[in-house]
C-alpha positions as a Markdown table, in Angstrom:
| # | Residue | x | y | z |
|---|---|---|---|---|
| 1 | Met | 0.7 | -16.9 | -18.4 |
| 2 | Ser | -1.2 | -15.8 | -21.5 |
| 3 | Leu | -3.7 | -13.0 | -21.5 |
| 4 | Ile | -7.1 | -13.8 | -22.7 |
| 5 | Pro | -8.9 | -10.7 | -23.9 |
| 6 | Pro | -12.6 | -10.1 | -23.2 |
| 7 | Asn | -15.1 | -10.8 | -26.0 |
| 8 | Arg | -16.1 | -7.8 | -28.0 |
| 9 | Ser | -19.3 | -7.4 | -26.0 |
| 10 | Gln | -17.5 | -7.6 | -22.7 |
| 11 | Tyr | -15.6 | -4.3 | -22.8 |
| 12 | Phe | -18.4 | -1.9 | -21.9 |
| 13 | Thr | -21.6 | -2.1 | -19.9 |
| 14 | Lys | -25.0 | -1.1 | -21.4 |
| 15 | Asp | -24.4 | 2.4 | -19.9 |
| 16 | Gly | -21.1 | 2.7 | -21.8 |
| 17 | Asp | -18.9 | 2.2 | -18.7 |
| 18 | Leu | -15.8 | 0.0 | -18.9 |
| 19 | Thr | -16.4 | -3.4 | -17.4 |
| 20 | Leu | -14.2 | -4.7 | -14.6 |
| 21 | Arg | -13.0 | -7.6 | -16.7 |
| 22 | Ala | -12.0 | -5.2 | -19.5 |
| 23 | Ala | -10.2 | -2.9 | -17.1 |
| 24 | Lys | -8.3 | -5.8 | -15.5 |
| 25 | Tyr | -7.3 | -7.1 | -19.0 |
| 26 | Leu | -6.0 | -3.6 | -20.0 |
| 27 | Glu | -4.1 | -3.3 | -16.7 |
| 28 | Ala | -2.6 | -6.8 | -17.1 |
| 29 | Leu | -1.7 | -6.0 | -20.7 |
| 30 | Ala | 0.0 | -2.8 | -19.6 |
| 31 | Asp | 2.0 | -4.7 | -17.0 |
| 32 | Thr | 3.0 | -7.4 | -19.4 |
| 33 | Val | 4.0 | -5.2 | -22.3 |
| 34 | Asn | 5.1 | -2.3 | -20.2 |
| 35 | Thr | 4.8 | 0.0 | -23.2 |
| 36 | Ile | 1.2 | 1.0 | -23.0 |
| 37 | Glu | 0.8 | 4.4 | -21.4 |
| 38 | Thr | -2.2 | 6.2 | -20.0 |
| 39 | Glu | -2.7 | 8.2 | -23.2 |
| 40 | Thr | -2.9 | 5.0 | -25.2 |
| 41 | Ile | -5.5 | 3.4 | -23.0 |
| 42 | Ser | -7.4 | 6.7 | -22.9 |
| 43 | Glu | -7.3 | 7.0 | -26.7 |
| 44 | Phe | -8.6 | 3.4 | -26.9 |
| 45 | Leu | -11.5 | 4.1 | -24.6 |
| 46 | Ile | -12.4 | 7.5 | -26.2 |
| 47 | Gly | -11.9 | 6.2 | -29.8 |
| 48 | Ser | -14.3 | 3.3 | -29.3 |
| 49 | Ser | -17.8 | 3.8 | -30.5 |
| 50 | Ala | -19.2 | 2.1 | -27.4 |
| 51 | Ala | -17.3 | 4.5 | -25.2 |
| 52 | Ala | -18.7 | 7.8 | -26.5 |
| 53 | Ser | -19.9 | 8.8 | -23.1 |
| 54 | Val | -16.5 | 8.2 | -21.4 |
| 55 | Asn | -14.8 | 11.4 | -20.3 |
| 56 | Thr | -11.3 | 12.0 | -19.1 |
| 57 | Asp | -12.4 | 12.6 | -15.5 |
| 58 | Glu | -13.8 | 9.0 | -15.4 |
| 59 | Ile | -10.6 | 7.7 | -16.9 |
| 60 | Ala | -8.6 | 9.6 | -14.2 |
| 61 | Gln | -10.8 | 8.1 | -11.5 |
| 62 | Asp | -10.3 | 4.6 | -13.0 |
| 63 | Glu | -6.6 | 5.1 | -13.1 |
| 64 | Ala | -6.6 | 6.1 | -9.4 |
| 65 | Phe | -8.7 | 3.1 | -8.6 |
| 66 | Phe | -6.3 | 0.7 | -10.3 |
| 67 | Tyr | -3.2 | 2.4 | -8.8 |
| 68 | Arg | -4.8 | 2.0 | -5.4 |
| 69 | Gln | -5.8 | -1.6 | -6.1 |
| 70 | Asn | -2.2 | -2.5 | -7.1 |
| 71 | Gln | -1.0 | -0.8 | -3.9 |
| 72 | Thr | -3.2 | -3.0 | -1.8 |
| 73 | Ala | -1.6 | -6.1 | -3.3 |
| 74 | Ser | 1.1 | -5.6 | -0.7 |
| 75 | Lys | -1.5 | -6.3 | 2.0 |
| 76 | Glu | -1.1 | -3.1 | 3.8 |
| 77 | Trp | -4.2 | -1.6 | 5.4 |
| 78 | Asn | -5.7 | 1.5 | 3.8 |
| 79 | Ala | -7.6 | 3.4 | 6.5 |
| 80 | Leu | -10.3 | 5.7 | 5.2 |
| 81 | Ile | -13.5 | 7.5 | 6.0 |
| 82 | Ala | -16.4 | 6.7 | 3.6 |
| 83 | Glu | -18.7 | 9.7 | 3.4 |
| 84 | Ser | -21.0 | 8.3 | 0.6 |
| 85 | Thr | -21.8 | 4.9 | -0.8 |
| 86 | Tyr | -18.4 | 3.2 | -1.0 |
| 87 | Tyr | -17.1 | 0.3 | -3.1 |
| 88 | Ala | -14.3 | -1.3 | -1.0 |
| 89 | Leu | -11.0 | -2.7 | -2.2 |
| 90 | Pro | -9.1 | -5.5 | -0.5 |
| 91 | Trp | -7.3 | -4.3 | 2.7 |
| 92 | Asp | -9.6 | -1.3 | 3.3 |
| 93 | Phe | -10.3 | -0.3 | 6.9 |
| 94 | Ile | -13.4 | 1.8 | 6.5 |
| 95 | Glu | -15.0 | 4.1 | 9.1 |
| 96 | Ala | -18.5 | 4.5 | 7.6 |
| 97 | Lys | -20.1 | 7.9 | 7.6 |
| 98 | Thr | -22.5 | 6.5 | 5.0 |
| 99 | Ser | -25.1 | 3.8 | 5.3 |
| 100 | Thr | -23.9 | 1.7 | 2.3 |
| 101 | Ile | -20.7 | -0.2 | 1.8 |
| 102 | Tyr | -20.0 | -2.8 | -1.0 |
| 103 | Leu | -17.3 | -5.4 | -0.4 |
| 104 | Pro | -15.0 | -6.1 | -3.4 |
| 105 | Gln | -16.8 | -7.9 | -6.2 |
| 106 | Tyr | -13.8 | -9.9 | -7.4 |
| 107 | Pro | -11.5 | -10.4 | -4.4 |
| 108 | Glu | -8.6 | -12.8 | -4.2 |
| 109 | Asn | -8.5 | -15.6 | -1.6 |
| 110 | Ser | -7.9 | -14.3 | 1.9 |
| 111 | Ser | -8.6 | -10.7 | 1.0 |
| 112 | Cys | -9.7 | -8.7 | 4.1 |
| 113 | Val | -11.9 | -5.6 | 4.6 |
| 114 | Ile | -12.9 | -4.0 | 7.9 |
| 115 | Val | -16.0 | -1.9 | 8.2 |
| 116 | Ala | -16.6 | 0.2 | 11.3 |
| 117 | Ser | -19.9 | 2.1 | 12.1 |
| 118 | Asp | -18.3 | 5.0 | 13.8 |
| 119 | Tyr | -20.5 | 7.8 | 12.5 |
| 120 | Ser | -23.9 | 6.5 | 11.9 |
| 121 | Gly | -26.1 | 4.1 | 13.8 |
| 122 | Ser | -26.8 | 1.8 | 10.8 |
| 123 | Val | -24.5 | 0.7 | 8.0 |
| 124 | Ile | -25.4 | -2.0 | 5.5 |
| 125 | Val | -22.6 | -4.0 | 4.0 |
| 126 | Tyr | -23.3 | -5.8 | 0.7 |
| 127 | Gly | -21.4 | -8.8 | -0.5 |
| 128 | Tyr | -21.6 | -7.4 | -4.1 |
| 129 | Gly | -22.2 | -10.7 | -5.8 |
| 130 | Asn | -20.6 | -12.9 | -3.1 |
| 131 | Lys | -22.5 | -14.2 | 0.0 |
| 132 | Ile | -21.6 | -13.1 | 3.5 |
| 133 | Lys | -21.5 | -16.1 | 5.8 |
| 134 | Val | -22.7 | -15.5 | 9.4 |
| 135 | Lys | -25.0 | -18.3 | 10.7 |
| 136 | Asp | -26.5 | -18.6 | 7.2 |
| 137 | Ser | -25.3 | -17.1 | 3.9 |
| 138 | Val | -26.8 | -13.7 | 3.2 |
| 139 | Asp | -26.4 | -11.0 | 0.6 |
| 140 | Ser | -25.9 | -8.2 | 3.1 |
| 141 | Ile | -25.5 | -7.5 | 6.8 |
| 142 | Gln | -26.4 | -4.5 | 8.8 |
| 143 | Ile | -24.3 | -3.0 | 11.6 |
| 144 | Asn | -26.8 | -1.4 | 13.9 |
| 145 | Gln | -24.6 | -0.3 | 16.9 |
| 146 | Arg | -22.4 | 2.7 | 16.6 |
| 147 | Gly | -18.8 | 1.9 | 17.3 |
| 148 | Thr | -19.1 | -1.7 | 16.1 |
| 149 | Ser | -16.7 | -3.0 | 13.4 |
| 150 | Leu | -16.8 | -6.2 | 11.4 |
| 151 | His | -13.7 | -7.9 | 9.9 |
| 152 | Phe | -14.5 | -9.7 | 6.6 |
| 153 | Val | -12.2 | -12.4 | 5.1 |
| 154 | Phe | -12.8 | -13.8 | 1.6 |
| 155 | Phe | -12.8 | -17.6 | 1.0 |
| 156 | Ala | -12.4 | -18.2 | -2.7 |
| 157 | Ala | -13.2 | -21.9 | -2.5 |
| 158 | Gly | -16.7 | -21.1 | -1.3 |
| 159 | Ala | -17.0 | -17.6 | -2.9 |
| 160 | Tyr | -18.1 | -16.0 | 0.4 |
| 161 | Trp | -17.1 | -13.5 | 2.9 |
| 162 | Arg | -16.7 | -14.8 | 6.5 |
| 163 | Ile | -17.0 | -12.4 | 9.5 |
| 164 | Val | -14.2 | -13.0 | 11.9 |
């Protein structure tokens, strides 16, 4: 499988943040070559004129995100409590203390996420670019009853999350 790099304009957002596509490309490149180290990726990001606002704390957070994302590839559940707006990864089991959860933006087929409203009476779950299929396809769904949990499974063929 050959790696296709993002176009020059696809590495950073207008705010100077690394795009998901660029991050995935760098991670795939690191996995393929197995010689790129964190310092090299950090130097690439900091040395770029478009990344002037990137600091090492953000890079460390990104590295933790990608490490956790690779760990979830084994399809083991990751149970956590979300205390603020949370962007889920595949195989997250989330007890929401917050009112806003975003499902993964680029999930693989059959990815799963469970969201439980254990702490607040109202949690909004957003499809984050993918529809959520209930009776009709919607952009978000609200969990109004405390103690309720919804199990989301991603169907790549239709690019939607199904509640099961």
